[in-house]
N, CA, C, O and CB atoms as a CASP TS submission, in Angstrom:
PFRMAT TS
TARGET T0000
AUTHOR 0000-0000-0000
METHOD Language model
MODEL 1
PARENT N/A
ATOM      1  N   MET     1    -125.677 -28.402 125.504  1.00  0.00           N
ATOM      2  CA  MET     1    -124.279 -28.830 125.180  1.00  0.00           C
ATOM      3  C   MET     1    -123.271 -27.799 125.587  1.00  0.00           C
ATOM      4  O   MET     1    -122.193 -28.123 126.085  1.00  0.00           O
ATOM      5  CB  MET     1    -124.123 -29.109 123.685  1.00  0.00           C
ATOM      6  N   SER     2    -123.619 -26.573 125.377  1.00  0.00           N
ATOM      7  CA  SER     2    -122.732 -25.451 125.738  1.00  0.00           C
ATOM      8  C   SER     2    -122.436 -25.465 127.275  1.00  0.00           C
ATOM      9  O   SER     2    -121.311 -25.196 127.696  1.00  0.00           O
ATOM     10  CB  SER     2    -123.395 -24.073 125.313  1.00  0.00           C
ATOM     11  N   CYS     3    -123.422 -25.770 128.055  1.00  0.00           N
ATOM     12  CA  CYS     3    -123.259 -25.814 129.474  1.00  0.00           C
ATOM     13  C   CYS     3    -122.282 -26.940 129.818  1.00  0.00           C
ATOM     14  O   CYS     3    -121.345 -26.776 130.600  1.00  0.00           O
ATOM     15  CB  CYS     3    -124.617 -26.005 130.175  1.00  0.00           C
ATOM     16  N   ARG     4    -122.540 -28.051 129.215  1.00  0.00           N
ATOM     17  CA  ARG     4    -121.641 -29.265 129.476  1.00  0.00           C
ATOM     18  C   ARG     4    -120.244 -28.938 129.052  1.00  0.00           C
ATOM     19  O   ARG     4    -119.289 -29.186 129.789  1.00  0.00           O
ATOM     20  CB  ARG     4    -122.136 -30.566 128.695  1.00  0.00           C
ATOM     21  N   GLY     5    -120.110 -28.381 127.864  1.00  0.00           N
ATOM     22  CA  GLY     5    -118.811 -28.041 127.309  1.00  0.00           C
ATOM     23  C   GLY     5    -118.062 -27.116 128.228  1.00  0.00           C
ATOM     24  O   GLY     5    -116.891 -27.336 128.537  1.00  0.00           O
ATOM     25  N   ALA     6    -118.756 -26.062 128.670  1.00  0.00           N
ATOM     26  CA  ALA     6    -118.096 -25.077 129.544  1.00  0.00           C
ATOM     27  C   ALA     6    -117.693 -25.730 130.828  1.00  0.00           C
ATOM     28  O   ALA     6    -116.593 -25.474 131.319  1.00  0.00           O
ATOM     29  CB  ALA     6    -119.008 -23.876 129.829  1.00  0.00           C
ATOM     30  N   GLY     7    -118.535 -26.567 131.400  1.00  0.00           N
ATOM     31  CA  GLY     7    -118.202 -27.225 132.652  1.00  0.00           C
ATOM     32  C   GLY     7    -117.002 -28.115 132.466  1.00  0.00           C
ATOM     33  O   GLY     7    -116.080 -28.109 133.282  1.00  0.00           O
ATOM     34  N   ALA     8    -117.008 -28.876 131.399  1.00  0.00           N
ATOM     35  CA  ALA     8    -115.874 -29.781 131.137  1.00  0.00           C
ATOM     36  C   ALA     8    -114.574 -28.973 130.940  1.00  0.00           C
ATOM     37  O   ALA     8    -113.506 -29.330 131.438  1.00  0.00           O
ATOM     38  CB  ALA     8    -116.160 -30.663 129.874  1.00  0.00           C
ATOM     39  N   ALA     9    -114.720 -27.890 130.203  1.00  0.00           N
ATOM     40  CA  ALA     9    -113.511 -27.069 129.957  1.00  0.00           C
ATOM     41  C   ALA     9    -113.005 -26.484 131.265  1.00  0.00           C
ATOM     42  O   ALA     9    -111.794 -26.432 131.477  1.00  0.00           O
ATOM     43  CB  ALA     9    -113.806 -25.925 128.940  1.00  0.00           C
ATOM     44  N   VAL    10    -113.896 -26.041 132.150  1.00  0.00           N
ATOM     45  CA  VAL    10    -113.468 -25.508 133.410  1.00  0.00           C
ATOM     46  C   VAL    10    -112.737 -26.571 134.279  1.00  0.00           C
ATOM     47  O   VAL    10    -111.722 -26.316 134.927  1.00  0.00           O
ATOM     48  CB  VAL    10    -114.670 -24.951 134.149  1.00  0.00           C
ATOM     49  N   VAL    11    -113.322 -27.736 134.236  1.00  0.00           N
ATOM     50  CA  VAL    11    -112.754 -28.890 135.038  1.00  0.00           C
ATOM     51  C   VAL    11    -111.315 -29.198 134.484  1.00  0.00           C
ATOM     52  O   VAL    11    -110.352 -29.360 135.232  1.00  0.00           O
ATOM     53  CB  VAL    11    -113.727 -30.235 134.926  1.00  0.00           C
ATOM     54  N   LEU    12    -111.248 -29.262 133.154  1.00  0.00           N
ATOM     55  CA  LEU    12    -109.945 -29.615 132.535  1.00  0.00           C
ATOM     56  C   LEU    12    -108.935 -28.446 132.837  1.00  0.00           C
ATOM     57  O   LEU    12    -107.777 -28.695 133.172  1.00  0.00           O
ATOM     58  CB  LEU    12    -110.111 -29.855 130.925  1.00  0.00           C
ATOM     59  N   VAL    13    -109.384 -27.238 132.715  1.00  0.00           N
ATOM     60  CA  VAL    13    -108.408 -26.133 133.011  1.00  0.00           C
ATOM     61  C   VAL    13    -107.990 -26.225 134.486  1.00  0.00           C
ATOM     62  O   VAL    13    -106.815 -26.059 134.815  1.00  0.00           O
ATOM     63  CB  VAL    13    -109.047 -24.688 132.703  1.00  0.00           C
ATOM     64  N   ARG    14    -108.979 -26.495 135.384  1.00  0.00           N
ATOM     65  CA  ARG    14    -108.616 -26.499 136.801  1.00  0.00           C
ATOM     66  C   ARG    14    -107.616 -27.658 137.094  1.00  0.00           C
ATOM     67  O   ARG    14    -106.665 -27.501 137.860  1.00  0.00           O
ATOM     68  CB  ARG    14    -109.906 -26.639 137.691  1.00  0.00           C
ATOM     69  N   HIS    15    -107.871 -28.809 136.460  1.00  0.00           N
ATOM     70  CA  HIS    15    -106.938 -29.956 136.619  1.00  0.00           C
ATOM     71  C   HIS    15    -105.537 -29.587 136.105  1.00  0.00           C
ATOM     72  O   HIS    15    -104.506 -29.848 136.723  1.00  0.00           O
ATOM     73  CB  HIS    15    -107.476 -31.216 135.850  1.00  0.00           C
ATOM     74  N   ARG    16    -105.590 -28.950 134.906  1.00  0.00           N
ATOM     75  CA  ARG    16    -104.340 -28.605 134.297  1.00  0.00           C
ATOM     76  C   ARG    16    -103.561 -27.583 135.145  1.00  0.00           C
ATOM     77  O   ARG    16    -102.356 -27.720 135.352  1.00  0.00           O
ATOM     78  CB  ARG    16    -104.585 -28.067 132.905  1.00  0.00           C
ATOM     79  N   SER    17    -104.242 -26.614 135.601  1.00  0.00           N
ATOM     80  CA  SER    17    -103.685 -25.561 136.456  1.00  0.00           C
ATOM     81  C   SER    17    -103.092 -26.177 137.742  1.00  0.00           C
ATOM     82  O   SER    17    -102.084 -25.712 138.274  1.00  0.00           O
ATOM     83  CB  SER    17    -104.786 -24.510 136.811  1.00  0.00           C
ATOM     84  N   ARG    18    -103.747 -27.214 138.198  1.00  0.00           N
ATOM     85  CA  ARG    18    -103.257 -27.834 139.457  1.00  0.00           C
ATOM     86  C   ARG    18    -101.983 -28.617 139.157  1.00  0.00           C
ATOM     87  O   ARG    18    -101.043 -28.606 139.951  1.00  0.00           O
ATOM     88  CB  ARG    18    -104.351 -28.785 140.098  1.00  0.00           C
ATOM     89  N   LEU    19    -101.951 -29.288 138.022  1.00  0.00           N
ATOM     90  CA  LEU    19    -100.726 -30.006 137.697  1.00  0.00           C
ATOM     91  C   LEU    19     -99.663 -29.078 137.165  1.00  0.00           C
ATOM     92  O   LEU    19     -98.487 -29.199 137.509  1.00  0.00           O
ATOM     93  CB  LEU    19    -101.004 -31.093 136.693  1.00  0.00           C
ATOM     94  N   LEU    20    -100.096 -28.120 136.297  1.00  0.00           N
ATOM     95  CA  LEU    20     -99.124 -27.196 135.811  1.00  0.00           C
ATOM     96  C   LEU    20     -99.543 -25.733 136.110  1.00  0.00           C
ATOM     97  O   LEU    20    -100.265 -25.124 135.321  1.00  0.00           O
ATOM     98  CB  LEU    20     -98.922 -27.411 134.319  1.00  0.00           C
ATOM     99  N   PRO    21     -99.092 -25.182 137.244  1.00  0.00           N
ATOM    100  CA  PRO    21     -99.475 -23.791 137.583  1.00  0.00           C
ATOM    101  C   PRO    21     -99.006 -22.807 136.590  1.00  0.00           C
ATOM    102  O   PRO    21     -99.440 -21.655 136.597  1.00  0.00           O
ATOM    103  CB  PRO    21     -98.946 -23.403 138.911  1.00  0.00           C
ATOM    104  N   THR    22     -98.092 -23.244 135.696  1.00  0.00           N
ATOM    105  CA  THR    22     -97.532 -22.247 134.725  1.00  0.00           C
ATOM    106  C   THR    22     -98.599 -21.995 133.626  1.00  0.00           C
ATOM    107  O   THR    22     -98.674 -20.894 133.079  1.00  0.00           O
ATOM    108  CB  THR    22     -96.142 -22.779 134.064  1.00  0.00           C
ATOM    109  N   THR    23     -99.401 -22.994 133.318  1.00  0.00           N
ATOM    110  CA  THR    23    -100.375 -22.862 132.201  1.00  0.00           C
ATOM    111  C   THR    23    -101.483 -21.844 132.679  1.00  0.00           C
ATOM    112  O   THR    23    -102.128 -21.186 131.862  1.00  0.00           O
ATOM    113  CB  THR    23    -101.030 -24.331 131.800  1.00  0.00           C
ATOM    114  N   THR    24    -101.666 -21.749 133.983  1.00  0.00           N
ATOM    115  CA  THR    24    -102.736 -20.863 134.456  1.00  0.00           C
ATOM    116  C   THR    24    -102.470 -19.413 133.967  1.00  0.00           C
ATOM    117  O   THR    24    -103.370 -18.729 133.479  1.00  0.00           O
ATOM    118  CB  THR    24    -102.836 -20.912 136.031  1.00  0.00           C
ATOM    119  N   ALA    25    -101.188 -18.970 134.119  1.00  0.00           N
ATOM    120  CA  ALA    25    -100.826 -17.647 133.692  1.00  0.00           C
ATOM    121  C   ALA    25    -101.041 -17.473 132.194  1.00  0.00           C
ATOM    122  O   ALA    25    -101.502 -16.419 131.755  1.00  0.00           O
ATOM    123  CB  ALA    25     -99.391 -17.359 134.057  1.00  0.00           C
ATOM    124  N   GLU    26    -100.706 -18.522 131.384  1.00  0.00           N
ATOM    125  CA  GLU    26    -100.879 -18.445 129.989  1.00  0.00           C
ATOM    126  C   GLU    26    -102.382 -18.429 129.613  1.00  0.00           C
ATOM    127  O   GLU    26    -102.835 -17.690 128.739  1.00  0.00           O
ATOM    128  CB  GLU    26    -100.161 -19.594 129.333  1.00  0.00           C
ATOM    129  N   SER    27    -103.108 -19.288 130.330  1.00  0.00           N
ATOM    130  CA  SER    27    -104.546 -19.430 130.074  1.00  0.00           C
ATOM    131  C   SER    27    -105.215 -18.077 130.358  1.00  0.00           C
ATOM    132  O   SER    27    -105.962 -17.569 129.522  1.00  0.00           O
ATOM    133  CB  SER    27    -105.180 -20.581 130.964  1.00  0.00           C
ATOM    134  N   THR    28    -104.961 -17.520 131.480  1.00  0.00           N
ATOM    135  CA  THR    28    -105.549 -16.201 131.803  1.00  0.00           C
ATOM    136  C   THR    28    -104.893 -15.093 131.059  1.00  0.00           C
ATOM    137  O   THR    28    -105.271 -13.933 131.220  1.00  0.00           O
ATOM    138  CB  THR    28    -105.456 -15.918 133.273  1.00  0.00           C
TER
END
């Protein structure tokens, strides 16, 4: 489950960062 959760989180973050590059700075 952890692996799947991490993968899903990464995908969501990547999609979000793509749509909102501003969130990337806040996320990191």
